[in-house]
N, C-alpha and C positions, 0 to 999 in steps of 0.2 A: 504493500500500500504506500509506504513512503516514497518508493521509487516511482510509482505512477504519478504521484503528486509532483515530484521534482521534474519528471518528464513533461507533464502538462505545463508547468511554469516555464520550462525551457522553450517549449513550443510557442507559448505566448510571447516570451521575450524575443524569439526569432522574428515573429511577425512585427512586433512593435519596433524593434531596432531596424529592421529592413525598411519599414515605413518612415522611420526617423531619417534614414539615409536619403530616401527620396525627398522628404520634406526639406532637409538641409540643403540639398542640391537644387531643387526646383523652386522652393519658396523661402529662401533665407531671409529676405527683407520682410515678408509677411510674418514670419515667426518672430523676428525681433520686434516688429510693431505690436503684435499680440502681447508679448511679454512686457513691453513698455506700457501698453494700455493698462495692463494689470497692475504694474508698478504705480502708475498715476492714481488708480482707484484706491490703492493701499497707502498712498502718500509716501511712497518710497522712490529712490533714485532710479533713473532709467540707464540703459547702456546706449552708447552711440550707435546709430544704425550703421550697417555695413556700407562701405564705399569701395571704390576700385582697389585701393591698397589692402583693405581688410578681406577682400574676397579670397586672398591667399589662404586664409584659415579654413575655408571650405575644402581645400585640398587635403586637409588633415581631418576635419570633422566627418566628412562623408565616408572616407575609408575606415575611420574608427567605428562608425556605426555599422558598416558592413562587417568588420571583424567581430564585433560583439554579437552580431546576428549569426555569424558563422560559428563562433564558439558555442552558442546556444544550440544551433542545429547539429553540429558534429557531436556534441556531448550526448545527445539523446537519440541519435538515429539508429544505433545498433540494438541488439537484444538486451544489452546491459549498458547502463549509463557510464560514460567515461568521466572520471573525476577531473583529469587535468584541464580539459577545456572549461569546465565549470569553475575551476580555480582561476584560470586566466580571465574569465568573464568577471568574477568577483574582484580580481586585482584591477582590471581596467575600470570598472565602475567605482571602486574605492578611490583610485587615483583621480578620476574625473570629479567625484564628489569633493574630495579634499582640496583639489585645485580650485574648484568653484568657491569653497569656503575661504580659501586664502585670498582670492580675487575679490570676494565680497568684503572681507575685513580690511584689505589693503587698498582696494580700489574705489572707495567711496560708498560702500553699502548699496550697490545696485541690485535691485530685486532679481533680475534674471540669474545672477550668480547664486543667490540664496535659493531660488527655486530649483536650480540644477543640483545644488548641494543636497537639498531635501529629497528630490526625486531619485537621484543616483544612489544616495545613501540608503533610501528605502529599498531600492532594488538589491543592493548588497545584502542588507539585513534579511529581507524576505528569501532571497536565494540561499543565503547561508543557513537559514532556519530549515528549509527543505533539504539542502545538501547534508546537513548534520544528521537529520532524521534518517536519511537514506544511506549514510556513509558506509555501513557494513555491507551493502549490496552493490557498491560502485566498483568499477574496474580502475585500478591504479596502474601506472606504468611500472614495468619491471625495472629493478635497479641493477642493471647489468653493466 
């Protein structure tokens, strides 16, 4: 049962992260505007909308989302869940969450950074909860 739950969560993440990659690539300006409108309604700081020079970051954000989708997919696709891709997924999301927290604290308390800290942090915690419950049934790489 714990393995089925982890497999379901990983499949959900695969879809969400793949859609996130499409969103970041096709609608980066709209995404920033939506986050900034939420910031305004909460009375928080906004982030500067992307411009030509900042579009460079899309070359990193889109592949990142593709990778976390791939980690989620590869981990769950066999008869038994592979532990290592799940670990890489949690590492990537923890790094994203903590980077967002640092940018929130050091960069003027802009809401989009706080939102990403909370969302990616929640993804790590939720995934870890299911991972830990299924740990005894996971496949770990051999140490050869």
